[in-house]
matplotlib code that plots the C-alpha trace (Angstrom):
import matplotlib.pyplot as plt

x = [0.2, 1.6, 0.3, 0.9, 1.0, 0.0, -0.3, -1.1, -1.0, -3.0, -3.4, -6.2, -10.0, -12.2, -11.4, -15.0, -13.6, -10.8, -7.9, -5.1, -2.6, 0.8, 2.4, 2.4, 4.1, 4.2, 5.9, 5.9, 4.9, 5.2, 3.4, 4.5, 7.5, 9.1, 10.6, 12.4, 10.9, 8.6, 7.1, 7.5, 6.8, 6.0, 3.8, 3.2, -0.7, -1.8, -3.2, -2.6, -1.9, -4.1, -2.6, -4.5, -2.8, 0.7, 0.6, -0.2, 2.5, 4.7, 4.6, 4.8, 3.8, 7.2, 8.6, 6.1, 6.7, 9.6, 7.9, 6.6, 2.7, 0.5, 0.1, 4.2, 3.9, 0.6, 1.7, 4.7, 2.3, -0.7, 2.2, 3.6, -0.1, -1.9, -3.1, -2.2, -4.0, -3.8, -3.4, -4.8, -5.9, -9.1, -9.1, -12.3, -10.2, -6.9, -8.9, -11.3, -8.1, -6.4, -9.2, -9.7, -6.4, -6.8, -10.0, -8.4, -5.8, -8.7, -7.4, -10.8, -10.2, -8.1, -10.4, -11.8, -8.6, -10.5, -11.1, -7.1, -6.7, -8.3, -8.7, -8.3, -8.8, -6.7, -9.3, -12.5, -10.4, -9.2, -12.5, -13.8, -11.3, -11.3, -14.9, -15.2, -11.5, -9.3, -7.9, -5.4, -2.6, -1.0, -3.3, -2.6, 1.4, 0.6, -1.6, 0.6, 4.0, 5.3, 8.0, 6.5, 9.0, 10.0, 6.3, 6.5, 4.7, 2.8, 4.5, 3.3, 6.1, 7.0, 3.4, 3.2, 6.2, 4.6, 1.2, 3.0, 4.3, 1.1, -0.6, 1.9, 1.2, -2.3, -3.1, -1.3, 2.2, 4.9, 7.8, 11.2, 12.2, 15.1, 18.2, 20.6, 22.8, 20.1, 18.7, 16.5, 16.6, 17.0, 16.5, 19.9, 18.6, 18.6, 15.0, 14.0, 11.8, 8.6, 9.3, 7.0, 3.8, 4.9, 2.4, 2.2, 2.4, -0.2, 0.6, 0.3, -0.5, -4.4, -5.0, -5.9, -9.4, -9.2, -12.9, -14.7, -15.4, -18.9, -18.0, -16.7, -20.0, -22.0, -19.8, -20.4, -24.3, -24.7, -22.5, -24.7, -28.0, -26.1, -25.6, -29.3, -30.7, -28.9, -29.1, -32.8, -32.8, -30.5, -27.5, -28.6, -27.1, -28.6, -32.1, -31.1, -32.2, -29.5]
y = [-0.3, 3.6, 6.0, 10.3, 12.3, 15.5, 19.1, 22.6, 26.3, 29.0, 32.7, 32.0, 30.5, 29.6, 28.9, 30.3, 33.6, 33.4, 31.9, 30.0, 27.4, 28.6, 25.9, 21.9, 19.1, 15.3, 12.6, 9.0, 6.0, 2.2, 0.0, 1.7, 2.5, 6.1, 6.0, 9.3, 10.4, 13.6, 16.7, 19.9, 23.7, 27.3, 28.8, 32.2, 32.6, 35.8, 37.5, 38.9, 36.7, 37.6, 38.7, 36.1, 33.2, 34.9, 34.8, 30.9, 29.8, 32.7, 32.8, 36.3, 38.1, 38.6, 35.4, 34.1, 36.6, 34.9, 31.4, 29.0, 29.1, 25.9, 25.8, 25.2, 22.1, 20.7, 17.6, 17.1, 17.1, 15.1, 12.2, 12.2, 11.5, 9.4, 6.0, 6.6, 7.0, 10.3, 10.6, 14.3, 16.0, 17.7, 16.4, 18.6, 21.6, 20.2, 18.5, 21.2, 23.9, 21.6, 20.7, 24.2, 25.1, 22.1, 23.7, 27.4, 25.8, 24.2, 20.8, 19.4, 15.6, 16.3, 19.0, 16.2, 14.1, 11.5, 9.9, 9.2, 8.9, 7.3, 9.6, 9.0, 12.0, 11.6, 14.3, 12.1, 8.8, 10.9, 12.0, 8.5, 7.2, 10.3, 11.7, 14.9, 15.6, 17.8, 16.5, 19.1, 17.5, 19.7, 17.4, 14.4, 14.8, 15.3, 12.0, 9.8, 11.2, 12.2, 15.1, 18.4, 20.6, 22.1, 23.5, 27.0, 27.6, 25.8, 24.3, 22.2, 19.8, 19.5, 19.3, 15.8, 14.4, 14.9, 13.6, 10.6, 9.9, 10.2, 8.2, 5.6, 5.5, 6.0, 2.7, 0.4, 0.5, 2.6, 4.9, 3.1, 5.2, 3.5, 5.3, 5.5, 2.5, 0.2, -1.5, 1.0, 1.9, 5.3, 6.3, 7.5, 11.3, 10.6, 10.2, 7.1, 4.3, 2.9, -0.6, -3.3, -3.8, -6.4, -8.9, -10.9, -14.9, -16.9, -18.9, -16.0, -15.7, -14.8, -11.1, -9.7, -8.2, -5.0, -4.9, -1.0, -0.2, 0.7, 4.6, 4.2, 2.2, 5.3, 8.2, 5.6, 6.1, 9.5, 10.4, 8.1, 9.5, 13.4, 12.4, 10.9, 14.2, 16.5, 13.5, 13.6, 9.8, 6.8, 5.5, 3.0, 0.6, 1.0, 0.2, -2.9, -6.5, -8.0]
z = [0.1, -1.0, 0.6, 0.6, 3.7, 2.8, 4.3, 2.5, 3.7, 2.0, 1.9, 4.2, 4.1, 3.1, -0.5, -1.5, -0.5, -3.6, -1.0, -2.5, -1.5, -1.1, 0.1, -0.1, 1.9, 0.9, 2.3, 1.3, 3.1, 1.4, 4.0, 7.2, 6.5, 5.2, 1.9, 2.0, -0.9, -0.5, -2.5, -1.3, -3.3, -2.3, -4.8, -5.8, -4.8, -7.1, -4.2, -0.8, 2.0, 5.2, 8.2, 10.4, 8.0, 8.2, 11.9, 11.3, 9.1, 8.6, 5.2, 3.6, 0.7, 0.1, 0.2, -2.5, -5.0, -6.7, -6.0, -9.3, -9.7, -9.2, -13.1, -13.1, -10.7, -11.1, -13.3, -11.0, -8.0, -9.7, -10.7, -7.2, -5.3, -8.2, -7.2, -3.4, -0.4, 0.9, 4.5, 5.6, 8.7, 7.9, 4.7, 3.6, 3.9, 2.1, -0.5, -1.7, -2.1, -4.5, -6.1, -6.5, -7.6, -10.6, -11.6, -11.7, -14.6, -16.5, -15.6, -14.6, -15.1, -12.1, -10.1, -8.2, -6.7, -4.8, -8.2, -8.6, -5.2, -1.8, 1.3, 5.0, 7.0, 10.4, 11.8, 11.7, 12.5, 16.0, 16.6, 16.5, 18.9, 20.9, 21.1, 23.2, 23.1, 21.6, 18.5, 16.4, 15.5, 18.2, 20.5, 19.1, 19.4, 23.1, 23.6, 21.4, 22.7, 19.6, 19.2, 17.8, 19.3, 16.1, 15.4, 16.4, 13.1, 10.9, 8.0, 5.2, 4.9, 8.6, 9.2, 7.2, 8.7, 12.2, 11.0, 9.5, 13.0, 14.8, 11.9, 12.3, 16.1, 16.3, 13.6, 15.7, 15.0, 16.4, 15.7, 17.0, 19.8, 20.7, 20.9, 17.5, 18.0, 20.0, 17.0, 15.5, 11.8, 9.9, 6.3, 5.9, 6.9, 10.8, 10.6, 12.6, 10.6, 11.9, 13.2, 12.7, 14.6, 17.7, 18.3, 21.5, 21.3, 20.6, 23.9, 26.8, 30.3, 31.1, 31.0, 34.3, 34.6, 36.7, 37.6, 38.5, 41.5, 43.0, 42.8, 39.5, 38.3, 39.8, 38.0, 34.9, 35.1, 36.2, 33.3, 30.7, 32.5, 31.4, 28.0, 27.5, 29.0, 26.3, 23.6, 24.5, 24.3, 25.2, 23.6, 20.7, 22.5, 25.8, 24.1, 22.8, 24.7, 27.3]

ax = plt.figure().add_subplot(projection="3d")
ax.plot(x, y, z, "-o")
ax.set_aspect("equal")
plt.show()
């Protein structure tokens, strides 16, 4: 399975107000390993970047003045993502902008990238796994122990690299956290590679069962009652016959 972890930075939002992409960052995964291949480009958007957006990613109007326009990199970008599974945090945002860029250069056959790639939204995945919690990329880094100490500002390539680590950890594998020289594998650039998922042997000691205390049971019941009141009805599973 070839996957591409993707992120973009833009002049602002929403795309319907004429905002454009100014940075694209992608890293490639084969199976559960980073290959070292990536696609990264800054773009001249032919419009001003909102001050609020600059505060988020730090990309200024002066910086992008001499950068290529999307039409100059469209073919290379499309070839990099074509046929891959795109892994994106808040995919609707990035996909909407990418589709718009292809539409603006009259490449209508590419103006819906879901026809050429499958798309996995890690934000929706995180919301399913952690309902009611913050599921921003920074929050997920903290939850899963992924180092994002270099993320003072948003950046498409950096965020794609961080998201790759979060995704691998969140989906059951783990990035190799051992120190260099202790059996870890690298990609030749000092970057730790994801380790294979370690499975328990078929024969192992029985799992220890820790039962809830009476206080925990009562707190759980109170929480369910509050949710039922707010939702206007019980949870579906609560209505099933035992």
